[in-house]
N, C-alpha and C positions, 0 to 999 in steps of 0.2 A: 470735391468732384460734382457733388449734385448740386453746387452754385452756379456751376458752368464757366467757371470765370476764365477770359481770354485775357492775353498779356496786353498789358495796360490799365485795363480797369481798376475802378477802387475800390479799395475793400477796408473796413473798419472793423477792427478785433479787440474787443474788450475781455479784462477780467477782474476776478475781485478777489481778496486776501492778501495776506502779509508776504506771498510769493507772486505777486502777480506779474511785476515788473521784471522779475526773472523769468517767468514762464513766457511772457510775451515777448521778451527778447528769444527765448530759444525757439520759439513758435515763430516768430518773425524769419530766422534764420532758416529753416526748414521748408517753411511756405515760400520763399522767394528763390530754394537753391533748387528744388527735385524737378519742375516743372522745364526749368530752363536746362537743367543739366543732362534731363532726357533729349529734348531736343538738340541739344549742342552735340550730344553723343552721336545721335542718327546722323546731323549735320556732318560730322567728321567721318563717321561711318561711308557717307555717300561721296564725301571728299576720295576717302582712300581707293573705293570701288571705281571711282572714276579715273585712276591713277592706274588699276587694274586692269579697266577697260581698254587705255590706251596702248596699253602694252599687249595683252592677252585677248584679242577680238577674235571671234570666229563667228563667219557668214558663213549660213548653206549655197552651194553653187547652184542650186535649182531654185523651184520657186513653191516651197512646200506650203499648204494652207498654214496659217499661221492664228495663235490666239494670243493679242496683246496685254500685258500686264506691266506691274513693275517691279525693277530690279530688287528683290531683297538677300538673296546670298549667291554670290558667283559661282561657275561652273557648267559643265555639260552634264546631261545624264541620256542616256538613253536606253528607253524602255517599253513597258506596255502601262496604258492608262491604266487606273483602277479608282474608280469615283467612290467615294465615301460617303454614303447616306448616313450622317448622324445626327437621330432624333432622339427626344427621349419618348417613350411611351406614354398614354395618357395617366396622368397623376391622381392617382383615387382619393375621397373625399371621405375619407373614415375619422367623424370626431371621435375625441378622447374625453376624459374629465381632464379639466383643466389642469390639474395638478399632475396627473400624470403625463399628458401632453408637456408641459411645462419643463418635465424629466427628462421626456424622451427628447424634446429639442438641445436641452444642454449636455445630455450626454452626445449627440450627434456633433454638436458644434466641440466639444474636448478631442472625442475620437478624430476630428478632421484635423482640428489643429496638429493633434498627435502627428497624424499622419504627413501634413505638410511639413513638420518640422524633419522628421526622415527621410522625405523626398529633398528638401533643401540639404541636408546633411549627403546624402549620395551624389546629388547633381553639382554640389562643391567638388565633391572627390571626382567626378567625370570630367567636368564642365568647366568648374570654377565658382569663386565666390561672389563675382558679377550678377551668374546666371543663377546662383542658389538663392539670391537676393529677390528673384521674382516670384519664389513660392513663399518667404517669408514677408512681403507684401502683402500676396492673398489672404495668408492666415489674419494680419490684419483688417482685412476685410470684414472679419467674422466679428468682427467687435465693434461693429457699425452700430450705433443705437437705432437708427433710423430703419434699418434692416430690422434687427431683432423687433423693434415696438411695433412696426409692421405687422412681422409675423406673427406674433402675441394678438395684435387687435383681432386679426382674423381668425384665429384660433379662439379668441372670446366669443367671435359672433357666432361661434360652433362648426367651424371647418376642422379639416383634420390636419395635422402636423403637417405631413407631405405636403398638400395640396398650400396651407396656409404658407409654409418656406417658399415654394416655387413660386407663389404668385407674388410674394416678396419682393424675390430676386429678381423676377421679370420684369415688375412694375419700374422698380430701381436702375435696373439695367436698360430698359426701354428708354427712360429719361436720361440718363447718362449719353445714347447712342444718337438721341433726336436732339443734341444741344449743337452740334453742328464742327463740332471741334474733334480733330484726328486723334488725339493723346486721349482724349476723356471716352473716343467708342474703342479704341483700345483698350481701356480700363473695364469695359462693359465686359468687354470678352472674359476679362480675368473674374470678373461677378460670378458671369454664368457659369464659369469652369469651377470656382469654388462651391458656388450654390450646388453644383449637378455631385460633388465629391457628398456634401452633406446630404442630399437627397438617400446618395448609395447608403448612409450609415442611418437614416432614416428608416428606410425599407430596402435591405438587399436587394429586393424584385428591381428596386429602380436604379440598379447601378448602370453606369453608362456603359456602352460597347466597348468594348476592349479592341485594339489594333493588333493583337498577336495572331492572328486568322489571315493574315495579310499575303498574297501570293508574291513570290520571289519577283527580283528584278522590274519593282513596279512603281512607276511616278504618280503620287497621291494627289488626286484631285478631291477638294473640299470645300463647302462655304467657306470655313474657317474652320481653323484646329484651334484647339484650347493649347496652352503653354505647356500644361502637364500631360496631353496627348505627344507633342512634338518631342519632350524631353526623354518621353519614354519609348520613342518609335524604334525598333529592330531596323538598323541602318545595313543589316546585311540584306534586308528586304526591302525596303524604301530606299529608292536611289535621286528622288528629288520631288520635289511639294510644289504645286498649284493652288492657289485658293480663288475663288473668287470675291474676297473680300479681305477687309485688311489693309494694313500699311507697313512699309519700310521699319516704322519706328516700333510697330508691336511686339510685343516679348516671343510670338511664336516667330517672328521674322529673326530676332536676337539670338534665339536659339538655333533655328536653320542656320546662320552663319557658322555660329560655337561648335555645332557638330559637322559642318563640313557639306552639307547639304544643299546642292543647285536649289533655287526656291524661287518663285515669283507669288507675287501679292496683286489684289485687285482684278484679277483677269476677267470679270462681271459671268453674269446669270449665265452666258452662253457657254462658260468653261464645264459647269455640269450635264451638259448636254451631250458631252463626248462620250461615245460607247467605250463599255468595257473592255480593256482588250486590243484599243486601238493602239499602233505602234505610234512612237511619239520620240523626239528630240527636246529636251528641256534646256532654255541655254537662261542662266539664273542672272549671268552677269547682263544679257538686254534685255532680259523681262519678257519674254518670248516662249510659246510652245509651239513646236512644230508637228503638225499631225500626218500621218501616213508619207513621210517622207521617201525621197527615189534614193535609190543605190547611190548613185551618187554622193547625196547628202550624207546618208550613214558613213559611207567610205570617209568622205572628209571630216565627221565628225571625229569620228574612231582615231584617226589621226593625229587629230588635233588632243585629244585626249589623253593617248598613247605618250604624245610629245610633253605634255605637261606630266604624266606619270612617272615618266624617267627622269624628267627635271627633278620633280620632289624626290625620290626615290634617291638621286644620286643626292641631292642635299642633304636628306636624312643621312644617309652612310656617311658622309664626309662631314658632319656636322662637329664632330671632336678635331678635327683639323684647325690648324691656326690660321687665321683669315690672311696670308700672305699673297700678295700682287705676283702674276708672273714672273717681274722685272725685282722682284726680291724684297718688294717692301712691306714691312708687317704693323697689323694695326690689332691692340686689343680687343676684345668682343666679351663683355659682362654682361650682367643681368641686374634688372632693378627688382627688387625683391622688398617684400615688407616683414616677414617672420623666418624663424630657423627651417621650421617645416618646408618650406618653399625651394629650400638650398638643392635638396638632391635632385628633383626636377629640373632645375636650372642647370645643374651641372650636366645631368644626362642630356640636357638639349644642345650643351656646345658651351656653355659658359665657361671662362677662363678665370672667373672671381664674381663678385658683388659691387658693381660700380655705381650703386645707389641704394641703400638702405632707407626706407622712408619711416622713420621714426613717429611720425605723428600717429600712426596708427596703431602704436601701445597707448595713445591720450584717445583717441575716438571710442565712441560705442561703450562709456562706460562713467560713473558719477563721480569720480575722483581720478587723483593725477597716478600714476605707477610711481611708487617710492623709487629709493635707488638701487635696493636691493634687486627689486622686479626686475629693473632695467639691467642691472648686472647679470641678471640669469639670461637674458633674452641676450646679450652681445654676445655672453660667454659661449650660450648654446651654436648663435650663428657662424661664431670663428671656428666653434669644434665641426661643425658641420661642413665648414669649407676644406678643412685639412690641409691647412696651410696655402689656400689661394688667398688673393688680396682682397678684404671688406673694406668698403667705402660706409660711412656711418652720416647722412645729413642730421643735423640737430633739429631738434622740435621746428617745423616748419606750420605752424598754424597762423591762420589769418585768410584773407581773401575767400576762397569757396571752400574753406575747412574750418569750420567755427565749432569752438568746443563750450559749450553753455557753460559748466561747471566752472571755467575758468572767470564766469562775470568780466569778461572785457566790455567797454564800453561801445554803444551802438554807434556804428558809422555809416555816413551817409555812401562812400566809396571805399568798401574795404579791399579791394586790390592795390589803392594808393595811400593806405593806412597803415595801422598797427600789425604789422607780419613779418614772419623771418627773423631776422637779425634785430630787428628794430623791437618785436616785442621781447627777444631773450634778454637784450642789455637793459630792458626796463624791468623784466621778472626774472631777478636771480634765483627766486626758488622753484622756478623751473628749469632755468640753466645748470645750474651749480649740480644738481643731483644728476643730471643726466651727465656733466662733463666728469664728476668722480667714476660713474658705473664703467663709461667707456675708458678711463685712464686706468681703472681697476684690472678690466677684462683687458687692456694693452700689457698687463704684466705677465699675461699667459706667453707672451712673446710671439704670436701669428700676427702676420702683419694687418695693421688696423690703420685707419686716416679718418681724420674728421674733417668732416666739411660745413661749413654756415651758408644759410641759403638766404638771398635778398639783402645781398651786400651792393651800397652804393658808395660809400667814403673810405679811405684811408682809415680816417679815425676810427672807424668799427673795425675794422680787420686788428690795430692796435689794440685797442680795450679787448676784444674778444682773445687775441693772443694772450696778453697779461693776466687774463682769467683763467686759461687755459695752465700757465705755466706756472700759476700760483698751487693751482689744484695738482699738478703733475709733481712737483717738488715735496708736497705736503704729503702726498701717496709713495714717493720714491719710485714712481713709473716711469718707463723709458718716454722718448723724445717720440712722437709718432710727426708724421705729414699733416700739415692741417693745410686745406684748400678751402676754395669758396666758388660757391654756384655764381655763374654769371648768366642773372636774370632780367637786369635792366639796361636800357642802352650806355647810362655812365658808366658801371663797371665794363662794359666794352671797351668803350673809348679811353677808361684809364688804364686799360689792360697793362700797358709799359710799366706805370706805375705802381699798379697793385703787385704785378709779378714779383717787384723787387721782396715782396713782405710776405708772400704766400708760397705752398710749396708747387701746387697746381690749380689748375679750374678746372670746372665743368660745366657746361653750358647746357642751362634748363631752355630748350630750344619754344617750349609751348609759353612759359611766359615771355621771354624775350620778345617772342611773334606777336604777344599780344600788346606789350609796351612798346615796341619800335612802331606798330601801325594805327596804335589807338585804337583797339578792337576787343571789347570784351569778346574774350573766348569762350562763354557762355552765355552770348546772345544768340538768342535762336534765330535770327535771320542774317547775322553777319559771321556766324563762328567757322562757315566754309568758307570764308574770304581769308580766314586768319592763317594764311599759307605758310608754314617755315620756311618753304623754298623762295620766297619771296627776295628778289635781290637787293633790297636793305636788309634782310635778315642775314643773309650771305654776307653780306659786307662786315657787319656788325662780327659774325663769327670770323670772318678772315680778319678784321682787326685783333681781334683776341689771339687769334695763333702766332700773329705779328709780334703782339706786345709781349707774350708769352716767352715766345724765342728768344727775345733780346736777351733775358736771365735764365736761359735754360730750362724751363718750367714746362711740364708736359699739360696737352689739354683735352679733356674728354666731353662727349657729349650724352646727356641722361635724357635728352626731349624726344618726342614724336619720331622725328625725322631719323633718327637714327636706328630705329628698324623697318625704316621703309629703303628696299635696296638699294635705289637710285638715290634718294637723300644720302647713304651711307655711302654710297659712291662719291657725291660731291663733298660731302664732309672729309671725306680720307685725301679728295683731289685738292681741299684747301689748308690740309697740313694737321688736320685732327689725330691724336693720337690713341685714344680709346675710345668706342662706340657702348655705351648701355643700354638694355632694351628690353622689351618684354622675350621671355624664354621662346615662346612659339616664334618669335622672327629671327630668331639666331642665325637657323640651318641656312634661310634664307639670303641674309645678309653675307654669310663668310661665301657662299658660294659665287655672290657676284662680285665680291671680292677677288676671290683667287683666281675668275676669269678675266680679270681687268688688268691692264698694264698701268702704273702709277703715273709714268709720263703722261698718258693719253688722259686718266684722272685728272692731273692737275692741269692740263690745259684744257679740259672740259670745265673744270670749276671756273677758270679764267672766264671762257666765252660766258659762264652764267653769272657771274661778276658783271658782266657787261650786257644783260639782259636787262628789260624795261618791265619786267612781268612775272607774276609767277607762272602764269600759263607758258611763258615762252619758254622759261626754263625745264619747265616738264616736257617741254616738245624736244630738247635736245636728248631726253632718252634714246631718240632713233639712232643717235651717233655711238652708242655704247654697244659694244660687240654682244 
């Protein structure tokens, strides 16, 4: 962070010791992944927000005074402004004996780590694992040797513990904020946030001001909000957020989106000059705060909000109904999940099964591979949680952006075009065979289980994998289970009519298929938003896959990102896709869109999309859906 590296900068990293090579390989994987992934997530979120804006945009009929910012979280909020003055009191400088001071700082850091671990656990339960990772990353900041060293140096010079810690945090945060990099500036906010927590442990009188005494129905204005402040907001009182600083990639913006709070960022210092109690409308989609709106503006906003709320309530109430179009065409809607404990929530959200279990999560964030028994227990628990609903398990999909250091895979200049998916499994039988044995053992319980292989490019790969499956099945006296493949590369799509003769089903991974079809690295910070899965070239590959599968009576699913986009799901249905698997939170809206459509019209719309010249032209077809 402190180097202030920009994309494209050259960096030399060295290490010493017997495990230096493995360490450097692991470190390189982390370094090249994190910033790119964060920027990619922001770009894709912006792409999704743009699609929402094109479909659900509100405009005030009058001309109220407005404060312009950047959209951070969509939605409208009508309330009264409450300006948060979030400042720390003066930090006292009370020197202590060095031993006592060191113990005090050590204890404060330990208590803060424990507090952040609890906050991460609570956030995971309320909001999700991705949001909880924000606080796990904050805990890592407490191990920064520069931060600890500077604090200790200041104490050695005769300063107090709290004063030294605060100075160290502010100096390092100022250094990050001054680098002119939006992502690094956001991490400066994280550093100050965690720094305030430690201050409160050193001296309880320095605990940050709580946000528990806010007025009802308030739109909170602040210079910036820390991630922990945002995660802990009482959403019964706070209905929207607007900050003078920050950006759409900040952790605060991410949490606001997860909480469903309309929010804007980068509203400028003028935002803080708004008087408390001022009536306002916050439009998170447009990134605008409208002050003292007229009656016509308020009525228009209320009507728009009421329509959106009714739509959402209707979708939620009907989430367990099948996705059947008005003219009787049915599509199965399933969920993408990683662990057995996620199944109950997916079913409650309306999932009819699990269309994609990503087994690589069994292998990540650990020091060795899970053995056959551990995998068997996981697959068995997944089947039990589904209570007879179908489960499709994707075998280990390591490579590309998912690297596992302990597997000691060779370094590749372009891992997305290298040893990943089925290519790796066929070369590492020590990974494939325990997984297949665990899966076939789980299948002996009689629950519906299918096995799916990733990154298939040729018939030879399919025959070799099926041969291994059959050998293990016979050895274990297990039942025959459906075997399918992921269609993620153009080669598999164009050979669909040939491959369908040898497999039971296809599942199209549109994220990778888009990446390979458009030759755009989906982690590229500048190009990721252009990797739109509704590009006509991608839709044509999907159409070709469906046609090839139909020649042999095979069904086709989609488990990529556009399956969870209501408009994308509508187009996929029109193209003849039989199953859609998505994040559980997207199920209700996708089902509602399909139930409100006619299959004949969707088929016609899909044909129009195939004839379009660009993804933008395809998305413009949304206006033709009723």
